[in-house]
Rosetta silent file (secondary structure, phi, psi, omega in degrees, C-alpha in Angstrom):
SEQUENCE: MATARMPTAHRAGRQLHGGPVAYAVLTLFAAGSLFPLVWTAVAASRDNTRLARTPPPLWFGDHLIRNLGRAWTEGNMGLALFNTTLVAGTVALGTVFFCTIAGFAFAKLRFRLKNVLLSLTIGTMLVPPQLGVVPLFMVVARLGWTDRLPTVVLPTLVSAFGVFFMRQYLVEALPTELIEAARVDGASSWRVVRHIVFPVARPAMAVLGMLSFVQAWNDFFWPVIALTQENPTVQVALTGLGRGYVPDQAVVMAGALLGTLPLLLAFTFFGRQIVGGIMRGAVKG
SCORE:     score description
SCORE:     0.000 S_00000001
   1 L     0.000  -41.207  179.196   85.401  -68.157   18.250 S_00000001
   2 H   -65.267  -36.468  178.853   83.783  -64.827   19.208 S_00000001
   3 H   -66.612  -35.202 -178.587   82.994  -66.209   22.673 S_00000001
   4 H   -70.082  -27.418 -177.903   86.628  -67.271   23.135 S_00000001
   5 H   -86.180  -15.934 -175.422   87.908  -63.784   22.330 S_00000001
   6 H   -62.548  -43.073  179.030   85.591  -61.902   24.682 S_00000001
   7 H   -60.608  -37.966  179.482   87.556  -62.534   27.918 S_00000001
   8 H   -65.031  -43.724  177.973   90.728  -61.226   26.273 S_00000001
   9 H   -64.504  -35.742  178.876   88.971  -58.092   25.033 S_00000001
  10 H   -66.486  -41.509  179.232   87.433  -57.589   28.458 S_00000001
  11 H   -66.923  -34.660 -178.901   90.808  -57.870   30.130 S_00000001
  12 H   -67.433  -27.199 -178.794   92.333  -55.466   27.604 S_00000001
  13 H   -86.859   -7.442 -178.834   89.756  -52.805   28.468 S_00000001
  14 L   -79.383  152.083  175.909   90.320  -52.964   32.212 S_00000001
  15 L   -89.691  129.520 -178.205   92.458  -50.431   34.036 S_00000001
  16 L   -80.135  145.274 -179.607   95.447  -51.950   35.807 S_00000001
  17 L  -122.698  137.141  178.031   96.044  -51.171   39.474 S_00000001
  18 L   -82.594  150.992  178.905   99.348  -51.258   41.296 S_00000001
  19 L   -88.694 -176.546  179.654   99.836  -53.167   44.512 S_00000001
  20 H   -59.584  -36.368 -179.532  101.416  -52.022   47.791 S_00000001
  21 H   -65.091  -41.781  179.175  104.910  -52.881   46.574 S_00000001
  22 H   -62.118  -43.809  179.170  104.499  -50.692   43.485 S_00000001
  23 H   -65.499  -36.982  178.573  103.294  -47.747   45.571 S_00000001
  24 H   -64.862  -43.314  179.663  106.176  -48.225   48.015 S_00000001
  25 H   -65.450  -43.239  178.943  108.749  -48.236   45.209 S_00000001
  26 H   -63.760  -37.491  177.917  107.183  -45.167   43.566 S_00000001
  27 H   -64.078  -41.139  178.400  107.145  -43.368   46.925 S_00000001
  28 H   -64.057  -43.821  178.654  110.854  -44.087   47.421 S_00000001
  29 H   -63.972  -41.400  179.307  111.699  -42.839   43.933 S_00000001
  30 H   -64.050  -42.465  179.176  109.607  -39.689   44.440 S_00000001
  31 H   -64.538  -42.003  177.873  111.265  -39.002   47.795 S_00000001
  32 H   -64.471  -34.523  179.074  114.721  -39.528   46.311 S_00000001
  33 H   -73.009  -35.189 -177.876  113.927  -37.177   43.430 S_00000001
  34 H   -83.104  -18.759 -174.220  112.538  -34.439   45.683 S_00000001
  35 H   -58.612  -46.394  179.902  115.272  -34.637   48.330 S_00000001
  36 H   -59.213  -38.852  179.612  117.854  -32.438   46.494 S_00000001
  37 H   -67.840  -43.597  179.401  115.259  -29.708   45.953 S_00000001
  38 H   -63.864  -41.738  179.785  114.032  -29.872   49.555 S_00000001
  39 H   -65.235  -37.446  175.931  117.601  -29.819   50.869 S_00000001
  40 H   -60.097  -43.530  178.911  118.375  -26.771   48.701 S_00000001
  41 H   -66.213  -39.777  178.167  115.393  -24.966   50.213 S_00000001
  42 H   -63.456  -46.714 -179.402  116.427  -25.998   53.754 S_00000001
  43 H   -65.057  -35.207  179.159  120.012  -24.831   53.217 S_00000001
  44 H   -69.652  -18.554 -179.060  118.793  -21.554   51.700 S_00000001
  45 L   -94.605    3.312  179.612  116.742  -20.881   54.826 S_00000001
  46 L  -111.667  174.424  173.620  119.722  -21.203   57.196 S_00000001
  47 L   -99.294  168.169 -173.934  122.823  -19.145   57.833 S_00000001
  48 H   -66.042  -31.598  179.997  126.332  -20.186   56.863 S_00000001
  49 H   -65.099  -43.384 -179.622  127.353  -20.942   60.446 S_00000001
  50 H   -67.798  -34.628  179.422  124.573  -23.490   60.929 S_00000001
  51 H   -67.173  -25.175 -178.669  125.353  -25.179   57.626 S_00000001
  52 L   -81.137  -10.094 -178.069  128.950  -25.737   58.754 S_00000001
  53 L   -83.323  162.098  175.726  127.882  -27.686   61.838 S_00000001
  54 L  -121.742  129.432    1.586  127.473  -31.441   62.127 S_00000001
  55 L   -77.398  159.941 -179.360  124.893  -32.880   61.760 S_00000001
  56 L   -69.540  158.965  179.801  123.482  -30.607   59.048 S_00000001
  57 L   -67.984  145.301 -179.860  120.044  -29.056   59.536 S_00000001
  58 L  -116.842    3.364  178.910  117.056  -31.120   58.429 S_00000001
  59 L  -138.563  165.494 -173.670  114.324  -28.503   58.746 S_00000001
  60 L   -71.392  146.708  175.044  113.705  -24.969   57.535 S_00000001
  61 L  -104.629 -159.938 -175.425  115.124  -21.928   59.286 S_00000001
  62 L  -117.731   22.902 -179.133  114.126  -18.266   59.318 S_00000001
  63 L  -111.382   14.232 -173.419  116.720  -16.806   56.907 S_00000001
  64 H   -64.346  -49.807 -176.981  115.094  -17.744   53.605 S_00000001
  65 H   -62.622  -41.672 -179.324  113.790  -14.299   52.646 S_00000001
  66 H   -65.133  -43.040  179.942  117.054  -12.596   53.599 S_00000001
  67 H   -67.954  -37.764  176.508  119.184  -15.096   51.648 S_00000001
  68 H   -64.246  -39.439  177.228  116.920  -14.870   48.616 S_00000001
  69 H   -64.206  -42.386  178.326  117.202  -11.079   48.717 S_00000001
  70 H   -64.284  -43.291  179.344  120.984  -11.245   48.929 S_00000001
  71 H   -64.011  -39.368  179.901  121.173  -13.739   46.062 S_00000001
  72 H   -64.100  -39.111 -177.297  118.856  -11.600   43.953 S_00000001
  73 H   -81.368  -49.633 -175.102  120.974   -8.486   44.523 S_00000001
  74 H   -68.566  -35.627 -177.311  124.513   -9.889   44.563 S_00000001
  75 L   -94.394    3.067 -177.515  124.015  -12.205   41.596 S_00000001
  76 L    52.091   48.177 -170.930  121.955   -9.811   39.477 S_00000001
  77 H   -68.846  -27.049  177.307  119.404  -12.641   39.299 S_00000001
  78 H   -60.786  -50.663  177.500  116.694  -10.565   37.680 S_00000001
  79 H   -66.181  -37.538 -179.341  118.803   -9.985   34.570 S_00000001
  80 H   -64.022  -42.551  178.685  120.153  -13.527   34.763 S_00000001
  81 H   -65.673  -41.256  177.785  116.668  -15.076   34.769 S_00000001
  82 H   -62.646  -46.991 -179.973  115.583  -12.871   31.866 S_00000001
  83 H   -62.223  -42.884 -178.002  118.694  -13.736   29.848 S_00000001
  84 H   -67.272  -39.865  176.488  118.395  -17.441   30.569 S_00000001
  85 H   -62.324  -42.746  178.985  114.722  -17.524   29.627 S_00000001
  86 H   -64.761  -45.042 -178.817  115.497  -15.722   26.373 S_00000001
  87 H   -66.527  -49.126 -177.450  118.456  -17.959   25.576 S_00000001
  88 H   -64.666  -40.558  178.597  116.748  -21.237   26.512 S_00000001
  89 H   -65.376  -43.091  179.295  113.541  -20.332   24.677 S_00000001
  90 H   -65.255  -42.984  179.305  115.398  -19.290   21.519 S_00000001
  91 H   -63.719  -42.150 -179.701  117.585  -22.401   21.589 S_00000001
  92 H   -64.148  -46.348  179.655  114.567  -24.675   22.117 S_00000001
  93 H   -64.274  -44.766  179.721  112.582  -23.105   19.261 S_00000001
  94 H   -64.781  -41.417  179.236  115.562  -23.094   16.908 S_00000001
  95 H   -63.227  -45.181 -180.000  116.518  -26.673   17.745 S_00000001
  96 H   -62.947  -45.305 -176.493  112.972  -27.936   17.215 S_00000001
  97 H   -65.857  -55.548 -174.622  112.541  -26.058   13.919 S_00000001
  98 H   -70.247  -38.799 -179.110  115.882  -26.848   12.282 S_00000001
  99 H   -69.900  -32.005  176.615  116.190  -30.396   13.607 S_00000001
 100 H   -67.146  -43.547  178.541  112.674  -31.257   12.425 S_00000001
 101 H   -64.270  -45.899  179.521  113.438  -30.025    8.916 S_00000001
 102 H   -65.519  -39.730  177.709  116.798  -31.825    8.844 S_00000001
 103 H   -63.134  -38.436  176.611  115.263  -34.986   10.296 S_00000001
 104 H   -64.318  -41.567  179.080  112.573  -34.942    7.614 S_00000001
 105 H   -62.275  -45.682 -179.998  115.203  -34.559    4.908 S_00000001
 106 H   -70.494  -25.785 -176.400  117.238  -37.493    6.197 S_00000001
 107 H   -85.462  -39.111 -167.965  114.126  -39.612    6.747 S_00000001
 108 H  -125.716  -18.910 -177.715  112.105  -39.104    3.555 S_00000001
 109 L   -91.195  156.729  178.740  113.995  -37.151    0.899 S_00000001
 110 L  -112.889  123.927  177.005  116.380  -38.579   -1.656 S_00000001
 111 L  -157.621  162.952 -176.439  119.635  -36.792   -2.374 S_00000001
 112 L   -66.513  146.080  176.018  123.267  -37.628   -2.943 S_00000001
 113 L    59.097   27.820 -178.990  125.514  -38.566   -0.035 S_00000001
 114 H   -62.290  -47.346 -178.529  122.541  -38.702    2.333 S_00000001
 115 H   -66.605  -35.651  178.588  123.938  -41.604    4.348 S_00000001
 116 H   -65.632  -45.721  179.776  127.400  -40.041    4.432 S_00000001
 117 H   -64.813  -38.499  177.751  126.051  -36.729    5.729 S_00000001
 118 H   -64.913  -40.852  178.553  123.911  -38.517    8.310 S_00000001
 119 H   -64.721  -39.225  177.464  126.935  -40.500    9.508 S_00000001
 120 H   -66.441  -38.250  178.488  128.986  -37.309    9.791 S_00000001
 121 H   -63.528  -46.368  178.842  126.179  -35.620   11.727 S_00000001
 122 H   -66.421  -35.952 -179.236  125.943  -38.490   14.182 S_00000001
 123 H   -63.821  -24.868  178.286  129.730  -38.672   14.383 S_00000001
 124 H   -65.912  -20.224  176.936  129.915  -35.127   15.722 S_00000001
 125 H   -69.598  -16.874  179.227  128.334  -36.409   18.941 S_00000001
 126 H   -83.819  -11.759 -178.175  131.576  -38.325   19.574 S_00000001
 127 L   -86.325  122.761  177.923  133.643  -35.117   19.610 S_00000001
 128 L   -61.408  135.676 -178.770  134.052  -33.658   23.124 S_00000001
 129 H   -63.394  -22.137 -179.793  132.693  -30.087   23.206 S_00000001
 130 H   -64.398  -24.709 -178.284  135.828  -28.936   25.018 S_00000001
 131 H   -69.827  -25.132 -177.572  137.834  -29.390   21.820 S_00000001
 132 H   -96.271    3.960 -174.874  135.887  -26.667   20.043 S_00000001
 133 H   -67.786  -46.346 -176.284  136.029  -24.029   22.771 S_00000001
 134 H   -64.760  -52.464  177.633  139.233  -22.289   21.662 S_00000001
 135 H   -63.948  -33.665  178.310  138.367  -21.907   17.950 S_00000001
 136 H   -65.638  -41.693  178.793  134.785  -20.997   18.840 S_00000001
 137 H   -67.352  -34.291  176.902  135.951  -18.279   21.201 S_00000001
 138 H   -63.868  -41.263  178.081  138.356  -16.982   18.529 S_00000001
 139 H   -65.192  -43.473  179.869  135.462  -16.687   16.065 S_00000001
 140 H   -62.206  -43.376  179.316  133.282  -14.965   18.664 S_00000001
 141 H   -64.956  -37.552  179.321  136.045  -12.509   19.531 S_00000001
 142 H   -65.754  -34.001  178.580  136.646  -11.774   15.845 S_00000001
 143 H   -81.617   -9.527 -178.507  132.939  -10.996   15.395 S_00000001
 144 L    74.560   31.225 -176.376  132.900   -8.789   18.502 S_00000001
 145 L  -103.572   11.509 -179.494  130.236  -10.896   20.236 S_00000001
 146 L   -63.744  139.570 -178.686  131.953  -11.453   23.560 S_00000001
 147 L    61.844   32.683  175.134  129.627  -11.000   26.527 S_00000001
 148 L  -127.711  149.165 -173.890  126.579  -10.969   24.251 S_00000001
 149 L   -63.830  -35.144  176.154  123.708  -13.444   24.212 S_00000001
 150 H   -55.434  -22.276  178.949  124.090  -14.499   20.527 S_00000001
 151 H   -61.799  -36.519 -177.793  127.392  -16.028   21.641 S_00000001
 152 H   -98.615   -7.095 -179.649  125.578  -18.735   23.610 S_00000001
 153 H   -91.485  -53.838 -171.397  122.562  -19.034   21.298 S_00000001
 154 H   -61.139  -40.685 -179.528  123.960  -19.562   17.799 S_00000001
 155 H   -66.526  -12.748 -175.706  126.348  -22.486   18.532 S_00000001
 156 H  -119.326   15.687 -179.134  123.461  -24.535   19.977 S_00000001
 157 L   -70.112  -25.084  177.540  120.600  -23.798   17.553 S_00000001
 158 L  -130.564  134.834  178.320  121.061  -27.222   15.903 S_00000001
 159 L  -124.087  143.513  178.430  122.125  -30.407   17.660 S_00000001
 160 H   -63.427  -37.489  177.423  123.190  -33.712   16.145 S_00000001
 161 H   -61.920  -42.380 -179.903  121.101  -35.546   18.717 S_00000001
 162 H   -63.460  -40.833  178.274  118.018  -33.535   17.718 S_00000001
 163 H   -62.993  -46.654 -179.382  118.515  -34.303   14.024 S_00000001
 164 H   -65.871  -40.068  179.913  118.942  -38.018   14.698 S_00000001
 165 H   -62.327  -46.850 -179.559  116.013  -38.068   17.134 S_00000001
 166 H   -69.981  -35.149  177.624  113.625  -36.418   14.673 S_00000001
 167 H   -62.580  -46.123 -179.883  114.868  -38.558   11.802 S_00000001
 168 H   -64.036  -36.641  179.644  114.193  -41.770   13.722 S_00000001
 169 H   -69.577  -44.883 -175.465  110.725  -40.581   14.697 S_00000001
 170 H   -72.337  -25.604  176.525  109.694  -39.461   11.208 S_00000001
 171 H   -58.427  -39.958 -177.727  110.907  -42.667    9.563 S_00000001
 172 H   -93.075  -35.285 -170.568  108.155  -44.578   11.397 S_00000001
 173 H   -87.385  -22.421 -174.980  105.503  -41.923   12.026 S_00000001
 174 L  -106.683  109.481  178.817  105.342  -40.214    8.622 S_00000001
 175 L   -67.576  136.213  177.454  103.967  -42.364    5.750 S_00000001
 176 H   -65.420  -31.839 -179.584  105.765  -41.855    2.462 S_00000001
 177 H   -62.407  -33.270  179.368  102.464  -42.196    0.638 S_00000001
 178 H   -65.499  -39.314  177.924  101.180  -39.066    2.378 S_00000001
 179 H   -68.530  -42.066  179.687  104.091  -37.028    1.038 S_00000001
 180 H   -64.115  -37.540  177.252  103.674  -38.441   -2.446 S_00000001
 181 H   -64.485  -39.009  177.728   99.969  -37.568   -2.409 S_00000001
 182 H   -66.812  -36.962  177.449  100.807  -33.992   -1.439 S_00000001
 183 H   -64.312  -41.011  178.966  103.366  -33.816   -4.257 S_00000001
 184 H   -61.624  -35.733  179.068  100.755  -35.018   -6.754 S_00000001
 185 L   -76.825   -0.386  176.487   98.452  -32.232   -5.582 S_00000001
 186 L    90.554   15.737 -179.378  101.206  -29.725   -6.381 S_00000001
 187 L   -73.346  137.809  176.118  102.390  -28.967   -2.840 S_00000001
 188 L   -77.725  171.091 -179.107  105.829  -27.422   -2.524 S_00000001
 189 H   -62.281  -42.195 -179.940  108.466  -28.735   -0.132 S_00000001
 190 H   -66.188  -36.035  178.135  107.778  -25.979    2.386 S_00000001
 191 H   -68.202  -36.525  175.738  104.032  -26.643    2.240 S_00000001
 192 H   -62.342  -43.659 -179.830  104.657  -30.347    2.850 S_00000001
 193 H   -64.958  -43.331 -174.217  106.777  -29.484    5.866 S_00000001
 194 H   -72.685  -40.092 -172.046  104.287  -26.975    7.250 S_00000001
 195 H   -99.893  -15.122 -178.219  101.058  -28.904    6.725 S_00000001
 196 H  -120.305  -53.263 -173.945  102.203  -32.533    7.009 S_00000001
 197 H   -66.998  -49.844 -177.663  105.572  -32.891    8.713 S_00000001
 198 H   -60.880  -46.640  177.468  105.028  -30.467   11.591 S_00000001
 199 H   -61.800  -40.093 -179.900  101.598  -31.857   12.632 S_00000001
 200 H   -67.730  -38.291 -175.026  102.856  -35.453   12.477 S_00000001
 201 L   -87.049    6.437 -174.278  106.057  -34.637   14.362 S_00000001
 202 H   -57.179  -44.074  178.287  104.352  -32.581   17.080 S_00000001
 203 H   -61.148  -44.557  178.906  104.811  -35.148   19.909 S_00000001
 204 H   -67.508  -34.763  176.903  108.511  -35.586   19.155 S_00000001
 205 H   -63.906  -37.227  177.655  108.908  -31.828   18.770 S_00000001
 206 H   -64.435  -42.627  179.155  107.439  -31.350   22.264 S_00000001
 207 H   -65.109  -47.217 -179.385  109.920  -33.819   23.739 S_00000001
 208 H   -63.863  -39.079  177.772  112.878  -32.320   21.896 S_00000001
 209 H   -63.600  -42.049  178.787  111.827  -28.807   22.852 S_00000001
 210 H   -63.658  -45.804 -179.827  111.575  -29.732   26.517 S_00000001
 211 H   -64.228  -40.786 -179.252  114.986  -31.442   26.516 S_00000001
 212 H   -67.669  -39.037  179.876  116.604  -28.561   24.638 S_00000001
 213 H   -64.004  -46.107 -179.345  115.101  -25.952   26.954 S_00000001
 214 H   -65.210  -41.760  179.586  116.306  -27.726   30.088 S_00000001
 215 H   -63.636  -43.173  178.878  119.761  -28.324   28.609 S_00000001
 216 H   -66.638  -36.151  179.431  120.122  -24.676   27.569 S_00000001
 217 H   -65.827  -38.490 -176.360  118.887  -23.503   30.971 S_00000001
 218 H   -91.456   -0.895 -176.721  121.449  -25.659   32.814 S_00000001
 219 L   -62.907  132.238 -176.097  124.326  -25.046   30.393 S_00000001
 220 L  -124.249  -42.126 -167.124  127.396  -23.854   32.288 S_00000001
 221 H   -61.440  -54.724 -178.618  130.637  -24.612   30.452 S_00000001
 222 H   -73.661  -43.145  178.893  130.339  -22.319   27.399 S_00000001
 223 H   -59.592  -36.480 -178.355  128.321  -19.479   29.003 S_00000001
 224 H   -69.884  -19.693  175.493  130.811  -19.091   31.850 S_00000001
 225 H   -86.371  -39.762 -171.516  133.558  -18.600   29.229 S_00000001
 226 H   -88.825  -22.208 -175.249  131.641  -16.334   26.867 S_00000001
 227 L  -115.671  166.704  178.378  129.694  -14.172   29.339 S_00000001
 228 L  -124.782  177.892  179.376  130.523  -12.052   32.386 S_00000001
 229 L   -68.333  -15.794  177.927  128.721  -11.028   35.555 S_00000001
 230 L   -76.789  -24.144 -179.640  127.523   -7.861   33.829 S_00000001
 231 L  -142.639   66.635 -168.086  125.376   -9.847   31.373 S_00000001
 232 L   -94.181  163.297  158.814  124.981  -13.294   32.922 S_00000001
 233 L   -94.398  178.946 -176.431  122.779  -16.327   32.590 S_00000001
 234 H   -60.943  -45.173 -177.128  121.643  -18.090   35.756 S_00000001
 235 H   -65.515  -35.132  176.629  124.592  -20.491   35.809 S_00000001
 236 H   -70.352  -39.052  179.862  127.066  -17.650   35.329 S_00000001
 237 H   -64.298  -34.295 -179.321  125.374  -15.585   38.039 S_00000001
 238 H   -65.211  -27.663  178.861  125.685  -18.451   40.518 S_00000001
 239 L   -69.601  -17.816  179.661  129.474  -18.376   40.174 S_00000001
 240 L   -95.746    2.660 -177.988  129.453  -14.826   41.559 S_00000001
 241 L   -90.788  150.073  172.243  127.460  -15.628   44.704 S_00000001
 242 L    65.855   23.885 -178.841  128.850  -16.163   48.179 S_00000001
 243 L   -71.369  150.911  179.623  132.321  -14.919   47.371 S_00000001
 244 L   149.888  179.173  179.271  134.729  -14.260   50.195 S_00000001
 245 L   -61.838  -38.452  173.194  137.348  -15.911   52.340 S_00000001
 246 L  -117.128  107.922 -177.866  134.617  -18.256   53.588 S_00000001
 247 L   -59.718  136.691  179.694  132.021  -18.820   50.811 S_00000001
 248 L   -85.404   94.462 -176.365  128.464  -18.232   51.965 S_00000001
 249 H   -66.776  -29.139  179.620  126.856  -21.539   51.006 S_00000001
 250 H   -64.453  -40.984  178.438  123.420  -20.412   52.183 S_00000001
 251 H   -68.892  -37.804  177.030  123.378  -17.566   49.645 S_00000001
 252 H   -61.939  -43.048  178.343  124.612  -19.928   46.922 S_00000001
 253 H   -65.468  -36.094  176.925  121.774  -22.335   47.745 S_00000001
 254 H   -64.644  -41.188  175.980  119.299  -19.467   47.659 S_00000001
 255 H   -64.535  -39.851  177.063  120.531  -18.508   44.188 S_00000001
 256 H   -63.583  -35.875  177.370  120.264  -22.126   43.046 S_00000001
 257 H   -66.303  -41.554  177.068  116.697  -22.190   44.350 S_00000001
 258 H   -63.358  -35.594 -179.804  115.847  -19.029   42.397 S_00000001
 259 H   -76.996  -17.554 -178.779  117.331  -20.565   39.269 S_00000001
 260 H   -93.245  -30.173 -175.380  115.381  -23.796   39.663 S_00000001
 261 H   -57.475  -41.684  178.918  111.916  -22.409   40.405 S_00000001
 262 H   -59.677  -36.933  177.555  111.158  -21.252   36.808 S_00000001
 263 H   -65.030  -41.107  178.925  111.785  -24.775   35.497 S_00000001
 264 H   -64.705  -41.180  178.295  109.466  -26.225   38.128 S_00000001
 265 H   -65.444  -40.452  179.501  106.763  -23.696   37.282 S_00000001
 266 H   -63.013  -43.332  179.672  107.115  -24.370   33.561 S_00000001
 267 H   -70.445  -32.495  178.080  106.744  -28.105   34.043 S_00000001
 268 H   -63.495  -41.287 -176.703  103.829  -27.580   36.433 S_00000001
 269 H   -83.121  -34.438 -173.325  101.889  -25.549   33.864 S_00000001
 270 H  -113.082    0.178 -178.131  102.953  -27.338   30.667 S_00000001
 271 H   -63.042  -39.153 -179.465  103.853  -30.834   31.873 S_00000001
 272 H   -65.226  -40.170  178.535  100.389  -32.235   31.204 S_00000001
 273 H   -66.288  -38.979 -179.805  100.382  -30.932   27.627 S_00000001
 274 H   -65.857  -48.263  179.548  103.874  -32.339   27.007 S_00000001
 275 H   -64.431  -38.877  177.749  103.028  -35.764   28.432 S_00000001
 276 H   -62.080  -39.913  176.822   99.700  -35.737   26.583 S_00000001
 277 H   -65.090  -38.520  177.263  101.499  -35.040   23.310 S_00000001
 278 H   -63.628  -43.989 -178.354  103.920  -37.880   23.972 S_00000001
 279 H   -67.130  -38.484  177.028  101.078  -40.293   24.685 S_00000001
 280 H   -64.381  -34.982  177.607   99.157  -39.261   21.566 S_00000001
 281 H   -74.167  -23.938 -179.122  102.241  -39.890   19.505 S_00000001
 282 H   -81.115  -22.209 -178.681  102.768  -43.283   21.108 S_00000001
 283 L   -89.452  121.438 -177.254   99.258  -44.547   20.285 S_00000001
 284 L   -99.763  139.465  169.829   99.024  -45.780   16.705 S_00000001
 285 L    58.510    0.000    0.000   95.882  -45.995   14.627 S_00000001
């Protein structure tokens, strides 16, 4: 019996290698994913007259530095990048913290109307966000928060998707026996969350934080209503670029490139840690 199992164990320990077809498909997907970014850089390096011609340019020009300078000055991109980093970072941290606690409560705690509250939380994802814009803006105006960053931070600190995502993860990843053992030892609810829930949920928290950060960085609909060009995020600043009788698309592309580079740098530096956390959470026992 041991001899019969050895080939299977040997095959399980081998590293799989892709063939030429797999590499060709991956190359096509990589090229398709990089094309919008490359085209943005090409368009940002040209002038508006060349972009209006047919066929469009397929290689870089010599106007990149000038267009980046114009986008930086006209769109107040320095302040916009700072505001967006602050908003996206705060939203990501708040979403991860509150959604992890709420997900733990729905996954492991017992309380009345738990299923009803969970159904209502999930049901809010069916409501279009456009329906809440008018009452939300009325509340913001009443509080005197118009054109201030808390206006775009507080409404997105908790998401129904984040609560459901963390709840589904903790149902499988967090043993109930571990919580009961901590209770027997006299641990409070906050100590259980801090010393047991957070370490176990770390891979899912990394994924949720990354998704929340990117979503907050790219958010356009509510910030463009609540903020102005005097205190913009990146998406709001882009609406003020290239204005005129003939919009300067090259400057707009340069601003879009400036707004995209921080995300690329963040993923370049932290992508390995995020993927590593996901893989550690996927491997059981």
